N, C-alpha and C positions, 0 to 999 in steps of 0.2 A: 504494500500500500504506500504509494509515494507521498512524500511530505509536500503539501501545498499550503503555504502560509501567506496571508496578505497582511500588510500593516498600513492602517490609515490613521492620520492624526486625530480625526474626529470620532473614530469608533468608540473609544473608551468612554467619552462623555455620554454617548447614546447607549451604553451597555444596559442590558435589561435589569441589572441589579445595582445601578449607581445613582438612583434617584436622590439618595441622601447627600451626594457630593456635588459641590459646585465646580470642581476642577477634575480633569482627568488625571490618571496616574502617570508618573514619569515612564517613558518607554523602558528605561533600564529596570524600573521596579516591576513592570509587566513581565519583562523577560526573566527576571529572577524568580518571581512567584508563580508563574504559569506552570501548570502541569500538563497542558495540552500536548506539548511535543512527545510525551510518553504515554499519557493515559488515554490517548486515542485508541489504544488496543482494546479498551473496554466498550467500544461503541455498540457492538452487537448486544452486549449484556445491558447497557444503558437503555437501548431501545426495547429490549425484552421486558425490563422492569417497568419502563414508562408505559408500555402497552397494557400490561397487567394493571397498573395503577389507574389508567384511564378507564378500563373496564369496571374497576371497583367504584370509581367516582360516578360512573353512569348507573351502576347498580343501586347506589344509595341516593341518587337524584341530584348530585352536584354537577353532573354533565348530562346533556340530552344524548339519546342514542346516536343522533346524527353527528353531534360534536365528537363523541367517542370514536365513531367510525372515521371521521375526518382525521382525527389524531392518529389512529392506527394506520390509515393510508399514507399520511404524511411521514410518519416515522419509518414505514417500510420503504418509502421512496428515498428518504435520507440514508437509510442503511445501504440501499443499492448504490447510491451515489458515492458514499464513502468507500464501499467495497471496490467500486470501479475506478476510484481515484479522481472522481469528478468534483468532489466536495472541496470548497475553498475554506480552509481554516484561517481564522483571525486570532492572532496571539492575544488580542484584547479580551477574548472570550474566556480566558483563564484555563478552562478545562473542557473536557469532552461533553460534560453535562450542559453547560451553558451554550456551547457551540451547536449542539443538536437542538436545544430549545429555541435559540435565536433563529435558526433556519426553519424550524417548524412554524414559528409565528409568521415568518416571511411567507411561508407557503400557504397557510390556512387562516391566518388572521387571529381574531379574538379567541377562537376555540383553543388555539395553541397557548394563549396566555393563561388559560384555566388549568392546564396540565399540572402545574406545580402546586395546585391546591393541596393542603394538608401534608406537605412534605418539605424537607430541607435538603440542601446538597449534602448535609451531614449524614442523614439516613440513606440518601440516594447513593452516595459513593460507597457506603458500607454494603448496601445491597449489591451494587454492581460488582464489587470485588469478591463478594461471596459467590455470586453466580459464575463469575469468571474462574475462580479457583475450583469451584465444584466441577466444572467441565475439564479444567486442566489436570486436577488430581486424578480424575477418571482416566485421562490420557496417560498420565504417568504410570498408573497401575497397570494399564494395558502393556506399556513398554517394559515394565518390570517383569510381567508375566512372560513376555516374548523372550527376554534374556534368560529367564529361568528355564524356559522350554529348550533353548539352545544348549544350556548346560546339562539339563537332564538327558537330552539326546546324546551328548558326548558320554555321559556317565553310563548309559545303557550299553554303549559299545566298548567301554573300557573298564569293565568290572574287574577283570583279571590282569589289567595292565599294571605291573608292579613298578613302583617308584619310591624313592626315599622321602620320608617325611622329615621335617626339619624343626629343631628348636634352636634359637639363637643363630639361625642361618647355618647351623652345623647339622650334618646328617645324623638323624636320631634313630628312627625305626622304619621298617618297611610299611608302606601303605599302598593303596591303589590310586590310579589317576581318577577313577570314578569317585572314590571316597574324598579325595582332595577337592574335586570339582563340586561335589555335593555339599561341602562346607559352605561354599558361596551360595548354593541354592537355599540353604537354611538361613543365611544372613538376609538374602533377598526376600525370603518368606516373611521374616520379621519386618523388613522394610515395608512390604506390602501391607502388613497389618497396621503399621504406624500410619501409612497414608490413608487406609480405610477409616481408621479412628479419626484422623484429621478431617476427612471428608464428612463424617457424621456430624462433627461439631461445626463444620462450615455451612452445612445445608440448613441454616436457620434464618428466618426472615426478619430483618431489622426495620423494614420500611413501616412508617407509622410512628416512629420515635420522634420525628420532627428534628428540630435543632438539638433538643435535649429533653424537652418536657412534653412530648407528644402533641396533641391538638385537641381543641374543643369540639371539632367536627366528628360526627358519629361514623367514622370510617370502619371498614371491615377488613382487618389485617389478615384474618385466616383465609378469606377469599383470595387475597393476593398471593398468599403462600401456596394455596392449592393451584392457582393459575401457573405459578412458577415451578411447581413440583418440589417445593421445600417442605421439610417434614414438620416444622414447628415455627412458631413466632418467638422472638426474643421476649423476655419477661420483665425487663427494666429498660426504660427509655434512655437513661443516661449511659448505662452499660452498652446499649445498642450502638450508639454513635461513637463511643470512645474505645470500645473493645477491639483489640487486634490479636487476641489470643489465638484466633483461628489462623492468622498469618504466622504466628510463632509455631503453632502446631505443624503447619506445612513446612516452614523453613527448618525446623528441627529435624523432621523426617528427611528432608532433602539433604541436610548436612550429614546426617548419619549414612544415608545412601551414598553420597559422594565419597565419604571415607571408605566405604566398602568397595566402590568402584576403583578408588585409588589403590587400595591394597591389591585388588585383582590385577590391575594394570602393572603394578610393580612386580608381581610374581611372573607375569608373562614376559616382562622385560628381562628378568633374570633368566627364565627358562630359554629365551631365544638368544642369549649371549653365547659366544664360542666356548666360554668356560663351563656353562651348563649343557648347552646343545640338546636340550630335551625337546625342543620344537623349533620350527622355522617360521619366520615372519612371512605372511602372505604378501606378495608384491603389491596387491591392491591396497594394502594398508600401510605401506612403508614409504620412506622418503630417502632420497639419495643425498650424498654430500656434495657441496659445491667444489670441493678440492680433492677429496679422496674417492677415486672411482669405485673402490671395492666396497664402500660402506652401504649398509642397509639399515636405516635408522627407524626406531619405533616411535616416531614423533607423535602419532595419534595417542598412543598409550601415555607418553610423557605429558601431553597436554591435558588428558583426562586427570592424570595425577596432579598436575599443576593447578588446574581449574578448581580443584577441591577447595583450595584456599579462598576462592571467590565465594563459594556457597557457604562455607563456614563464616566468612566475613559478612554475608548477607544476614545470617542469623544474629551475629553479634551486633551488627548495625541496628537491626530492628529492636533487639533487646535494649540497646542503649537509648534509642529514640523513646521507647515507652517508659523507661525507668523513672523519669521525673515528671511525667505529665499529670497535672490535676484533671479531675473530671470537669467538663465532659470533652467536647471536641476541641482540638487544637490543630493548627496548620502543620505542626510537626508530623502529623499522621499522613500527610501527603507523601512522605518518604517511604511508606509501605509498598507502594506499587512498584517502584523501581527495584526494590529488593526481591519482590516476588517474580517480576519479569526476568531479572538477571538469573535467579536460581533456576527457573524453568528453562531458560535459553541455554543453560549449562547442562542440566541433568538429562533433558529429553534427548538431545542428539547423542550424548554419551551412551545412554541406554541402547538406543537404536544401533549405533555403530558397534558396540561391543557384542550385541546379539549376532550381528552379521560376521564380526571378526572371529568369534569362537567357532562358527561353522566352517571357517576356511583355514583354521589353524592345523598344521600337520605335526604329528608327534613322532619322535624317534623312540619307539618302544624298547629297542635293544639298548640304547644308551641309558634310558631311565632304569631299566632292570639292572644293568651293570652297576649303577650307582646305588642300588638299594640294598646290596648285600654287605659283605665285609664286616666291619665293626658295628654296623647297625643291628647286628644279630646278638649283641652282647646281652641285652635284656632277656632274650629268649633263654640263654644259658642260665642266667640268674634265676629265672622263674622255673626252669627245669629243676634246679636244686631246691627251691622253695616247695615245689610239689612233692618232694621227697622228704619234707619235714625240716629243712634247714631254715633258720631265721633269715629274713631277707637281708638284713645288714651284713650278716656273715657271708651270704651268697654274693652280695654286692662287692665285698672286699676280695673274695676269691676270683670272681670274674674280672674285676679291675686289674688284678695282678696278671691274670692270664692274657688280657688284652695288651698290657704293657710288654709282656714277653713276646707276643706275636708281632707287635710293632717293631721291637728290637730285632727280631728275626726276619723281618720283611715279609711276613705271611699275613694273609687274611684269615678270619676265623674258619671259613670253609676249608682251608688247607690244613687245619689241625687234625691230628689223629686222636683216637681214643686215649692212647698213652699220654699224649700232650695234656689232655684234659685231666686225666687221673693223677698226674703229678701234682695238681693243685687241689683235687678233692677226690676221695675214693667214692663219693656219692655219684659221680658220673658213671653211667653205664654205657654199654656199646650203642644203645639207641640215642645217646645224646648227639652223636655226629649227624644222625638222620634229620634232626630238626634244623640244621644249619643251612637252610636255603631260604631265600626271600619269599618264594611261593608258599612254602610250608609255614613260615612265620605268619604270613598274611592269613592263610586258611585257618589258623588256630585262634585268631582274634575274633571270636564269635560273640563276645559280650555285646549286649544291646548298645547300639551307637558305634560299634567298632567297624574296622575296615574289611573284615572277612567277606569274601564274595557272597556267601549265603546271606549275611546280614545286610550287605549293601543292596542285594536284589530285593530283599524284603522291604527295605526303605523305599526303593524305587517304586515298588507296587503301591505303597502308601501314598507316595507323592503323586503318582499318575503322570500326566503330561507336564505338570509343572504349574 
């Protein structure tokens, strides 16, 4: 939607809300205080809310049916004009609400002047932002689900793909690629729950609160809520216009999601280095170097990781804006929309791109399996001794000494013999050597939530498509 602004010296004096003032505002004041350059994104939801409000005014007799129909037609035309880039925005209108109202009055005359009956821009903008976020949170949930489906699809094909799990970025114990990927599926599931909870608290109807003390006119707020598909009306008029908890709910969920996407990106960056070589970057998602011809850089993943700071910053900025505000409305709240827009513009493409990225990522199963054995099997030996009655701390000491000896000898644990093991403890039997493979280690980890193929398959059945 192209930006088309006009500036006229006389417009501000004729503004539809400046009857109180003898002089127009300074142009630089208009430029600093106007939200129109960014809140134009709310135009569809402003029109949606105004149409429902007009219907309600007609229902209670404050508009005639003909006036309400004229308003609805005029608003629909304005929406078409804005969507097609034909609408001329005037910075003197301050925001999208006044821009639409000014144009409506120009189109249909006095009926347009009646539209703002029993409402304020305070409750109007609260409604618009709730409607906008309701739709956008729904879109985020769909994108989250698509990414989960991509990950679940990989997990189904990689249940027995052995790889090392890490703690402190050091090889720790064998897991499967499916189990590793499903860790992110669980995180994204909780993210989806958080957005669903935010959505439930967002879908509440504040219109009718007026500037802060409602109205003396007998409006029907529940009618408007039903028209807009909102589940309830707000219970306190002052809270209605000053509350931005629903914005914080969204931004908090967005910040946590961004952190999860950043961690995911970081792991793929590591996996696709020559040092790990667990996977190869798809050409379609990679960038070259301007100087080094051999380079294949994970710029997309790095930017997702880097943009996480923006989303966290959006949450912190909104918290800071709200922390000192007295009731009810203050213009500081104008800052809410840019925070919401920025977070959405960051997480939505990141979700979409990662869903596509995972489907095209190629894994080197042989390399992953080779990295999963060795000393990562030490805990299996300790637990072998525990199963034969030895206290874990004693078993830990014995296997630690055994590992030290193997390292000094330049051997992996798989290369040790029964005699090597029994030098450290007579509790080792001939069957101890048999457990020293990554596949057997994985298969034995059948505790609920563990990485054994049987356990992972059961969890995949519970998850379904994602």
